[in-house]
N, C-alpha and C positions, 0 to 999 in steps of 0.2 A: 477610655471613657473619662470625661472630666469629672473631677471630684470637687464638690463645693468647699470653698475655704471656710474654716471654722471662724465664728465671730470673735471679735477681739475680747480677750479675757479681762476680768476686772483688775484694776491696778493693785499690785501687791503692796502689803504694808511696808512702810519705810524701815530699813534696817537700823538697828541701834549702832551708835558710834563704835562701841567695843566689840561688835559682832563681826566674825570673820566673813569675808566676801564670798558669796555663794557662786558656784559654777552654773553657767547658763544652761537651761534644760535643752536636751537634744530635740531637734525638729526635723522631720523627714525632708530631705532636699530634692526628692523626685528623681534621683539618679538610679539607673538600673543596677549598676555595680558600685555599691556604696561601701563595700568592705572586701577583705580577702576571702572571707567565707563565700561571698557571692561568686567571685571568680573561680574558686575551687569547684563549687557546684556546677557552674556553667561549663568549666573545662571537662569535668567528668561526664556531664551529660553529652557534650559534643563528642567526646572520645567514644562513649558507648554507642551513640547514634552512628558515628562514622564506621565503627567496627561492624555493627549490624548491617549497615548499607553495603559495606565492602564484601562481607560474607555472602549476603544474598545476591549481590551482583556477580560474584565469582561462581556461585552455584547455578545461577541462571545461564551464565556463559558456558559452563560445563554441560548443562543439559542441552543447550542449543548446539554445541559442538557434537554431542553424541547423536542428536537427531540429524544433523547435517551429514555426518559420516554414514549413518544408516541409509539416508536418501541417496547418497553418492553411490554406495554399493548396490542399492536396488537399481539405480539407473544403469550402472555398468552391467549388472546381471540382465537387464532388459536388452541391452545391446547384444550380449552373448547369446541370449535365448532367441532373439530374432534371427541372428545369423545361423544358429543351429537349425532353425525352422527351414531356412533356405537350403541348407545342406541336405536336409531330409527330402526336399523336393527334387534336388539334383540326384540323390541316390535312387529315388523312385524312377527317374528317367533312365539311369544306368540299368536298373533291374528290368525295365521294359526292353532295352536293347539286348540284354543278356537273354531274356526270354525268347527273343526272335533269332537267337543264334548269331548275334553280332550284327544283325540287319534290322532296320526299322524304316518304314515308309514315311513319306512326308505327311500323308493323311493320318497315320497313327500318331506321329509327333504332334501334329496340330491338335488332334483330339485330346491328347494327354494334357498339353499346356492349357488348352481352352477349359478343360474340366477343372483345372486348379484355380481359375479366375484370378490370374496373377495381378492384373492391374487394379482389381477391386480389393482383394484381401491382403496383398503383399506390396504396399507402396514402397518405392525406392528401387525395386528390382526392375530392370529394363526388359527382361525376357529370359527365356531359357533356350539355349542353342546347343548344337552339336557340331563339333569340328572333327572331320574325318581325316585319318592318317592316309596320305597319298605319297607313295614313293616316287622318286624322280622319273623313273621310266614309265610310270602309270599316269603321269600328269595329263598328257594329251587325251588319253582314253577317258580320264575322269571328266575333263571339260566337255568332251564329245557327248558323254552320257547326260550331262546337264542340259546341253543344247537340245538333245533329243527329247528331253522332258519338257521342253517349251521355254527354257531360259536361254534365249539365243544370244544375249549379250554377256552371259556369264563367263568369267575368267578368274583364274587365281591371281590375287594381288597380294603384295607388290611383285612386279616382274623380277626375274633373276633365277639363276640356276642354284638349287639347293638339294642336298641329299634326300630330304623328305619335306613334305608340305602338310599343313594342318588347316586347310581352308574351312570356313564356316559354310556348311551345306544346309543346315536347318536353323532357323531363328524365329521364334514365335513370341509375341505377335509379329507376323511378317508384314509390317507396314511402318510408315512414318520413319523415324530415326533408324530403326533396325534394318531398313533396306540398304543403308550405307555399309553394313557389316557383311553382307552376303558375298561370299568368295574371298574374304580377307584371311590371309595366312597369318595367324597370330604368332606362330612360331618364329616368324621373321623379325619380330620386335623383341629386343633384349629383355625388357621388364616382364613381358608376358612369357617369354621363353623360359626365364628363370623359374617362374611359378609352375609352368607346365612340366618342366624337367623334374622338379621336386615332387609333384604329384605322380608323375610317371614312375619314378624310382621307388617311392614309398607306398604307393597304392592307396593313398589317402587324399582328402581334399586339400587344396593349396590355394592361398590367396596371393594376388600380385601386390606389389608396392603401389603407391599413389601414381596415377597416370591419367591421361586424357583419353576418353573412349572415342572410338571411331564414329559412334553415333552422335557425338557432339556437333552442333552447328556454331555459328558465330554469335548466337544469342543465348543468354543464360548458361554460360559455360560453367560446369561444375567439376571438381576433382572426382575421379572415379577409381574403381578397382574391379577385378574379376575374381571369381572363384571357379576352380577347375576340379572335376572329379574324373579320374581316368576310367576308360572302358577297355577291358581286355578280352582277348579270345580265350574263352573258358576251356577250350579243348587243349590248350598248351599249358605247360608247367608255369607256376607263378611264385616259385619258392624264393628265388634270389632277385636282386635288383636287375641283374642282366636278363633274367627270364622275363621280368615284367616289362622291361624296355622292348624286348623282341615281340612280346605278345600284345602290345598296345594296338588297339583299333582306332582310338580317337579320344576326345574329351567331351563330356557334358559340362557346360559352363553357363554362368550367368554374369552379365555386366551390371554394375551398380553405380548409380549417381549418388555420391556421398551426401549431398545436401538433402535430396529427396528421401533417402533412407533415414537419416537422423531426424528429419522433421516428422516423419511418420512415427518414429519411436517417441519423440518428445511430445507429440500431440496427446499422449495418454495422461497428461497432467503434470509431469515433472517439469515442463517448461515454465510453469507458474512459480516454481520454487527454486529451480537450479538453472544456471547457465553452464554450457559445456563446450569445450574445445577438443576436437579429435585430431590427433597427429599420427601419421604413419611412421612407425619406428619408435625409437627411444628418445629422439631429440625433439624438442619443442621449438623448431625453427619455422619461419614463415613458409619455406619451401616444402615442408612436410605437413602443413595444415590442411586437413580435409574438411573440417566443418567448424563453424564458430557461431553459436546461437546468439550471442550478444557480448558487448564489452564486459569483461570480468570485473568482479568486485573483490576488495581485499579483506572484508570482514570475515568471511568463511571461504576456505580454499582447500582443495584436496587433489592429489595427483594419483591416479590409478593406472595400472598397466594390465592389459588383457591380451590373450593369444588368439589371433584370428587366423586359423588354418595355416599355422606356420609363420605368420607375420605378427610381430609385436605392435600393438597400438597403445598410445599414451592418451589417457583421458584427463584433462584438466577441468575440474568442476569447481564452481563457485556459487554462493548463495545470491539469489536475487533480492531486490528490495522487498518483495512480497514475503520471502522467507524470513528476512530480518524482522518484519512486522509480526509474523506469526509466532516468533519465539520471544518477542519483546515482552517484558513483564513490568507492570506498574508497581509491583510489590516493593522493590528497593526505594523508589521515589516516595511511596506512601509511608514507609518506615522512616525515611529521612525527614519528611514533612512532619509526621507525628512526633518524632524524637525532638525536633527543634521546638515544637509547641510545648511539649512536656518539660523540656529543659528550661524554657522561659518561665513557665508556671512555677517550677521548683525554685528558680532564682527569686521570683516575686514572693514566694512563701518564705524563703530564707530572709529576705529583706524585711518582711513583716515581723518575723520572729525577732530579728536583730533590733528593729525599732522598739518592740515591746521590752526587750531586754535592756536597752539603753534607758528607757523611761523608768523602769524599775530601779536601775542603779542610781539614776539621778534622784529618785524619791528617797532612796536610802541615804544618800550623801547629804541631802538638804532637808532636814526636818522642818526648819523655819519656813521653807517655801512650799509646805505641804498644800496649802490652800490653792496656790497658783498651779502647782503641779497637778493637783487633783482636777482642777478646772480644765487644764490643758489635756489631761488624760481622758476626761469625759468627752471633751469635744473631739479629740482624735479618735476615740472609740466610736463616737457617733458617726464621724466622717467615714471611718473604716467600715462601719456597719452598712451605711448607705452604699459605699462602694461594693462591698461584698454582696449586698442584696441585688444591686443592679447588675453586677457581673454574673452572679449566679443565674439571674433571670435570663440574661442574654446568652450565657455560655453553657448553662447546664445541659440542655439537650444536645448541642453539637459535641460537647466534651464527652457526654455519656455515649453517644453514638461512636465517636472516635475511639473511646476506650474499648467498646465492644469489638470494633473492627481490629484494633491493635491486638487485643487478646486472641481473637480468632486467627489473626495472621501468625501470631507466635505459636498457637497450638496446632495450626494446620498449614504449616509452611509449604507443604507439597500438595495440598488439596486443591483441585480446580475451583472449588467454591470460593477460594480466596480472591480470585479475580472479580467475581461478582460483588463481593464485599468492598473491594477497592473501588470498583466502578460506582457502587452506591455512594461511597464517601466522596468520590470525585464529582458525582452529580450534585451533591450538596454544595461542594466548593464552587462548581461551575455556575450554580444559580446565583451565588453571591458575586462571582466574577462578572456575570452579565450585567448586574446592576452597576458595578464599578466601571465596566466598559462603557456603559451609557454615559456616565459622568465624564469619563475620559474622552469620549467622542465629542461631546459638547465643547470641552476645553480645547481639543485639537482643532476643531472647526473654528472656534473663536480666535485662536492665535494665528490662523492662516498658514500653517506649516505644510499643508497638503494642497495639491493642485490636481485638476482633472487630467486623466490619461485617456484621450479620446480614441475610439476605434469604431468601425462599422459593426452594427449589431442586427441580427435577424430577430425582430421583435416578437413574432408569434412563438418561435422556439424558446426564446428567453422567458416569455410569460408562462408558457406551459410548464417549464422546468421549475420556476420559483413558486408557482401556484400549487405544486403537487402536495407540499406539506399543508398548505391551507385547505386543500380539498379533504385531506384526511381528518384534520381537526374539525372542519365543518360537518363531516359525516358523523364524527363522534358526538357532536352536539345536536344532531338531527336536522342540520341546515342544508338547504340546497346550495350548490356551488357551480357557477357557470363561467367559462372563459371563452371569449369570442374575439378573434383578431384576424384580420386579413394579412396579406403578404407585405407588411410594412417593414422597411429597414431604416434605421436611424443611426446617426453618428453621436456617440455619447461615451461617458465613462461607465462601463458595465457594472463595476463594483458599486459606485455611488447610486446608479439608477436602481440596482437590486436592493440596496438598503432603503431607498425611498419607497419602492413598491412593497417590500416586506413589512415596513412599519405601517403603511396604510392598511395592508391586509390584517396585520395583528390588531390594529385599532378596530377594524370592522368586526373581526371575530370576537373581540373582547366585549363589544356592546350589543351584538346581535344574538338574540335568544330564540328567534323563530323567523321563518321566511327563507330568503335566498340572498347570497352574496354574488354579485356579478362583477367580473373584470373584463373590460372591453378596451379596444383601441381603434381609433379611426384617424384617417388623414384629412386634414383641412388645408386651406390655403396658407402656406408658410409654416405650418407646424403639424406635428402628430400628437394626438392627445391619448393618454392612458386614463381610463375612468375606473374607479373602485366604488361600487355602490352597495350599500347595505340596507337592511330593513329594521335597523335598531330604533331606539327611542327618539333619535334626532337630537338636534342641538338648539337650545333656545336662542332667539335672535340677539338677546343682550349678552350672550357668551361666545358668539362666533369670533369676536376679535381676541378672545383669550386662549383659544385652544392651541395656538402655536407658541404660547409662552412656556418658559421652563417650569417644570414641576406642576403644571396645572392639569388637574384631572376632574372631569365631570363625574359625579356620583361617588367620590372618594374623599369626603371631607375629613375623615379620621386619619388620612395619610397611611393607609394600610400598604406596606411595602410589598405584600404578596400580589397586589394589583399593579405593581410597577412603580417607577419613579415619576411618570408623567413627562418623559423626555422624548417619546417616540415622534410626536408631531413637531416638537421643537427641532429634532434632528432633521426631519423632512424639510422644514423651512430653511435651515442652514445649508443643507446639501443642494436644495433647489436654487438658493441664492448664489451658491458657489458655481453651479453649472449654468446659471443664466436662464433658468426655467421659471414659468409662472405656475403657481399652485392655486387652484380655486376650490372653495368648499361651498356646496349648495345644500341647505338643510331647512327642515321645518319640523317642529316637535310632533312626534307620533308618526312621521312619514320617512324616517331614515335619513341618511346623509349620502352625498355624492362628493368624492374628491377627484379633481381633475388635475393631471400633470401635463402641461403643454411643452413638448420638446420642439424647439425651432428646427427648421430644415437646415439652417446654417448656424454654426457656432456664433454666439453673440456675447457681449460683455454682460457681467452680472447686473441684475436689475431687481426691482421690487417683486417679490414672488408670491405674496399671499393676498387673496381677495376673498370677499365673502358676499353671499347673496342670500336672500330670505326665501326664495322659491326653489322648489325641487323640479328638475327637468327630467 
């Protein structure tokens, strides 16, 4: 704030010839750091503010890390829990085979799988199948039995002589991709064989390494894996691994497409906060990658390993942008901003004290200059009083509010209410910032440092979106609000056009106290017009040429800044001129006002953009 300069003091009396020369009185020089004391206060204030900011930042980071670790472990637990659910389904199928004395019909198998509603309740699983153990000398008889059951083209694949076969005889749902697996001997493929032998020897479920399922086609190919549960002849001993190998009847198994499985797990909400990469094994190489939800981020990262039926999986988890926003805190920034303000106020206070101290010292050193010093002190005190009165009037409420917020931040550093308080402080700051932004917009447009970035725009969708806020504000004032627009498309700078329409809407809402605000668009020859119509008091004929001037506001002669700066329509005029649009205003006192923005069908050079008319259309 500018401080009025004191009036010139009266001329001091002339000194006597034998009188010692007096030292000139100290006068404030307007510098912020006028002494070492000011620098010390400023340095200490910055140091304390920096320490507070650093401690709060580290605390927030620790809390964010703890939350990320908890979410990561929850997601890993969800993966393990889902796979355990699938194992229980397979164990149920094994129990059904055991109940049938090692035999189960195709009808019984279909009824069991259908009752599970696999496709609806358990996404990711491709089905539930049964691979029967067939010894080499029984192969022809096995194929003949399937032919007799109506599967005339059935045969064990791949071809070749082997000591034993494990062809897939049941697979439900028995349709689509699963038909490709019918008759396939999984034991003939090394990766599947390794898991089958592990399950056979241990009597527990076993998962394969990463592989390509036989159900895959040439489209949407995904990494896959299978889970096997052995089925034994319960009449034979099962004590040793050799006993279990001999008593094996077959395997109940399920094939999984890794992408479908993980997407179903991530759909529970974790995908909004975490990205995940799943690798088969302990190495995180591209060849072992089974699923990748999105490119990973470096801010938060964790690596977990889980056991999937005898196979290690490595989960690499990272936080998404949504997670970073959820853990971000405005408290450190609020403390930093408040600390800087308090530090500057302390420096100003120290300067004021030092100035008073210098004046008193000067008065003590020069008794002969008492009259002049007294006059200067009275004038300085008067100037300081005016400054303090004006400053207290302008700053008292913001500083009191800031002090309350700072106190509560310090007392409730971990309380969630703190965010609300910081948000309230930020709202006040943003209100001031909007006023400043309006001034900066005018300056930027005047200097011509920006240029339109044209693109095609769906005008109805555009108007519906930006009018949503206006609709809510109109409802709050009890006003009607109508938006009507056909299927028009225009080529324009969307950001500039949005600013034009928003300013016109803001102007209409400000001056309309009853009635309805209408926003319409229509196509004419050579241009598309956007019309904003209100039922406010209207604009007198002799003021139509003034409304696009800077800082001009009808009905605000006292320049109340709560009613804005009067730059909204001035910004509309400048943006329209920059885009080459014509803006017309039609109004009559007592009958509201209509603002028309005419967008040419083809981009044209800037031209005069404001016109006025006295009649309302």
